[in-house]
C-alpha positions as CSV (number, residue, x, y, z in Angstrom):
1,M,116.3,48.4,96.5
2,K,118.3,51.0,94.7
3,K,115.7,51.4,92.0
4,R,113.0,51.7,94.7
5,F,115.0,54.4,96.4
6,T,115.4,56.3,93.1
7,N,111.7,56.1,92.5
8,I,111.0,57.6,95.9
9,L,113.4,60.5,95.3
10,T,111.6,61.1,92.0
11,I,108.2,61.3,93.6
12,V,109.5,63.6,96.3
13,A,111.1,65.9,93.7
14,I,107.9,66.1,91.7
15,A,105.9,66.9,94.9
16,V,108.3,69.6,95.9
17,S,108.2,71.0,92.3
18,V,104.3,71.1,92.4
19,V,104.4,72.9,95.8
20,A,107.0,75.4,94.6
21,C,105.0,76.2,91.5
22,K,101.8,76.9,93.4
23,K,100.9,80.5,92.7
24,A,98.8,83.0,94.6
25,K,95.3,83.6,93.1
26,E,94.7,86.7,91.0
27,A,92.4,89.3,92.6
28,N,89.1,89.8,90.7
29,T,89.6,93.0,88.8
30,S,86.8,95.2,87.4
31,E,85.9,98.9,86.9
32,A,85.9,101.2,89.9
33,E,82.9,101.1,92.1
34,P,81.3,103.6,94.6
35,A,83.0,103.7,97.9
36,A,81.4,102.0,100.9
37,V,79.6,104.3,103.3
38,A,79.7,103.7,107.1
39,E,76.9,104.3,109.6
40,S,77.2,107.7,111.3
41,T,77.5,105.9,114.7
42,S,80.5,103.7,113.5
43,Q,83.8,103.8,115.3
44,K,86.9,105.3,113.7
45,Y,90.2,103.5,113.6
46,V,93.5,105.0,112.5
47,T,96.3,103.1,110.9
48,D,99.5,102.4,112.8
49,V,101.9,103.1,109.9
50,N,104.8,101.6,111.8
51,A,103.1,98.3,112.2
52,S,101.5,98.1,108.7
53,T,103.0,97.1,105.5
54,I,102.5,95.7,102.0
55,E,104.7,92.8,100.9
56,W,105.4,92.4,97.2
57,K,107.0,90.0,94.8
58,G,107.9,90.4,91.1
59,F,108.7,87.6,88.7
60,K,110.8,87.1,85.6
61,P,112.3,83.9,84.0
62,T,115.7,84.4,85.6
63,A,114.8,85.7,89.1
64,T,112.1,86.6,91.7
65,H,112.5,89.8,93.6
66,N,110.6,90.7,96.8
67,G,110.3,93.6,99.2
68,T,107.9,95.9,101.0
69,I,106.0,99.2,100.6
70,K,104.9,101.3,103.6
71,I,101.4,102.5,104.3
72,D,101.3,106.3,104.6
73,T,97.9,107.0,106.2
74,G,94.7,105.1,106.7
75,V,91.3,105.4,108.3
76,F,88.7,102.6,108.8
77,Q,85.1,102.6,110.2
78,V,83.8,99.7,112.3
79,M,80.3,99.0,113.5
80,D,79.4,96.2,115.9
81,N,82.9,94.8,115.5
82,K,82.5,94.6,111.7
83,L,84.5,96.5,109.2
84,Q,82.3,98.8,107.1
85,S,84.5,101.2,105.1
86,G,87.9,102.6,105.0
87,T,90.8,103.9,102.9
88,F,94.6,104.0,103.0
89,L,97.4,105.7,101.1
90,I,100.5,103.8,100.0
91,D,103.9,105.6,100.1
92,M,105.4,104.6,96.7
93,A,108.7,106.3,97.6
94,S,109.1,103.7,100.4
95,I,109.5,100.8,97.9
96,E,112.2,98.5,99.3
97,V,113.9,95.5,97.8
98,L,114.8,92.8,100.4
99,D,116.5,90.1,98.3
100,L,119.4,92.2,97.0
101,E,122.2,94.1,98.7
102,G,124.4,97.1,97.9
103,E,124.5,98.5,94.4
104,Y,122.1,95.9,93.0
105,K,119.5,96.7,95.7
106,T,119.8,100.5,95.1
107,N,119.7,100.2,91.4
108,L,116.5,98.1,91.4
109,E,114.8,100.3,94.0
110,N,115.5,103.4,91.9
111,H,114.3,101.8,88.7
112,L,111.1,100.7,90.4
113,K,110.6,104.2,91.8
114,G,111.3,105.8,88.5
115,T,114.1,108.0,89.7
116,V,116.6,106.9,87.1
117,E,116.9,109.6,84.4
118,G,115.3,108.6,81.2
119,K,113.5,105.7,82.8
120,E,110.9,107.5,84.9
121,G,108.0,105.9,83.2
122,D,109.2,102.3,83.3
123,F,107.5,101.4,86.6
124,F,105.9,103.7,89.2
125,N,107.2,107.2,88.5
126,I,107.0,108.4,92.1
127,N,107.9,112.0,91.2
128,Q,104.6,112.3,89.3
129,F,102.6,109.7,91.4
130,P,104.1,109.7,94.9
131,S,101.1,107.8,96.4
132,A,98.9,104.9,95.5
133,A,95.5,104.5,97.3
134,F,93.0,101.8,98.2
135,E,89.3,102.7,99.1
136,I,86.9,100.0,100.3
137,S,83.8,99.5,98.2
138,S,82.3,96.4,99.9
139,V,82.9,93.9,102.6
140,E,81.4,90.4,102.4
141,S,81.6,87.7,105.0
142,L,82.8,84.3,103.8
143,E,83.1,80.9,105.5
144,A,85.9,79.9,108.0
145,G,86.1,83.5,109.3
146,K,87.3,85.0,106.0
147,T,86.1,88.2,104.5
148,M,86.1,89.2,100.8
149,L,87.4,92.7,100.7
150,S,86.7,94.8,97.6
151,G,88.0,98.2,96.9
152,N,89.3,100.7,94.3
153,L,93.1,100.5,93.9
154,T,94.6,103.6,92.3
155,I,98.2,103.3,90.9
156,K,99.7,105.9,88.6
157,G,96.4,107.7,88.5
158,I,94.6,104.6,87.1
159,E,91.7,103.2,89.2
160,N,90.4,99.6,89.2
161,N,88.3,97.7,91.6
162,I,89.9,94.5,93.1
163,S,88.6,91.8,95.4
164,F,90.6,89.5,97.6
165,P,90.2,87.5,100.8
166,V,91.3,88.9,104.1
167,T,91.2,88.0,107.8
168,V,89.7,90.8,109.9
169,S,90.3,90.8,113.7
170,N,88.8,93.4,116.1
171,E,90.1,93.0,119.6
172,G,89.6,95.8,122.0
173,D,91.0,99.0,120.5
174,K,93.0,97.1,117.9
175,L,91.9,96.3,114.3
176,T,94.0,94.0,112.1
177,I,93.4,93.3,108.4
178,S,95.6,90.6,106.9
179,S,95.2,89.4,103.3
180,E,96.3,86.2,101.8
181,S,98.9,86.6,99.0
182,F,97.2,87.5,95.8
183,T,98.3,88.9,92.4
184,I,97.2,91.8,90.2
185,D,98.0,92.3,86.5
186,R,100.2,95.4,86.7
187,T,99.5,96.4,83.1
188,K,95.9,97.3,84.1
189,W,97.5,100.2,86.0
190,G,99.8,101.2,83.2
191,V,102.9,99.5,84.6
192,N,104.0,98.1,81.3
193,Y,107.8,97.8,81.4
194,G,109.1,94.4,80.2
195,S,105.5,93.0,79.6
196,K,105.4,90.5,76.8
197,S,101.6,91.2,76.5
198,I,102.5,94.8,75.5
199,F,105.9,94.5,73.8
200,D,107.1,92.1,71.1
201,N,110.5,90.4,70.7
202,L,111.4,90.4,74.4
203,G,112.6,86.8,74.3
204,D,113.4,85.7,77.9
205,K,113.9,89.3,79.0
206,F,110.3,89.8,79.9
207,I,108.9,90.5,83.4
208,N,105.6,88.7,84.4
209,D,102.5,90.9,84.3
210,E,101.4,89.3,87.6
211,M,102.7,91.1,90.7
212,E,102.1,89.4,94.0
213,L,100.9,91.4,97.0
214,K,100.2,90.7,100.7
215,I,98.6,93.4,102.8
216,N,99.0,93.6,106.6
217,I,97.3,96.5,108.4
218,V,97.1,97.4,112.1
219,A,94.8,100.2,113.2
220,F,93.7,101.5,116.6
221,K,90.5,103.0,117.8
222,K,90.5,106.8,117.8
223,A,89.3,108.3,121.1
């Protein structure tokens, strides 16, 4: 009986480990593409910046950090209840760390923002690049109510096209765009600090190239 109970615990532990190790899919990344163009009769929606956010996670062997980034401005065009085009700016100075407190939280936020003297170029260097941007290039309907959203993501002045699944809801005057969690390879945008694919001899001091993102946008019809 004891041996059977031990075996059950082992199976449960393995199952939990498998679930815990499940990773978000990497967004398809390619060269920048022309922006989508909406019909002249499409309806304009403006982002509610107080209700919109980007969730992020960063990984290294010894820890996982997570937080949010605020949307600055955004405009979307909708025709016959379908998303056609759009763009939004990301306020890089709003980077916030949620899993730390006090001095540790402040230190990591400042390092990510690039406001630490001598370390401005380590991550996002907000003094030189205060905003990131996303501009829709295509919208493709998928099964089960999902939509494949593709767009040009610009970070630190570097532009690449990424594609990831989202759920788009258009109810009355309210438009919501919610992505599944997905990852991007930060080094493709010149965010190289602690990358073992860029630097040698880092040992276990590296930071994963994959950065996880989850986008939640709320916009309202402009009269």
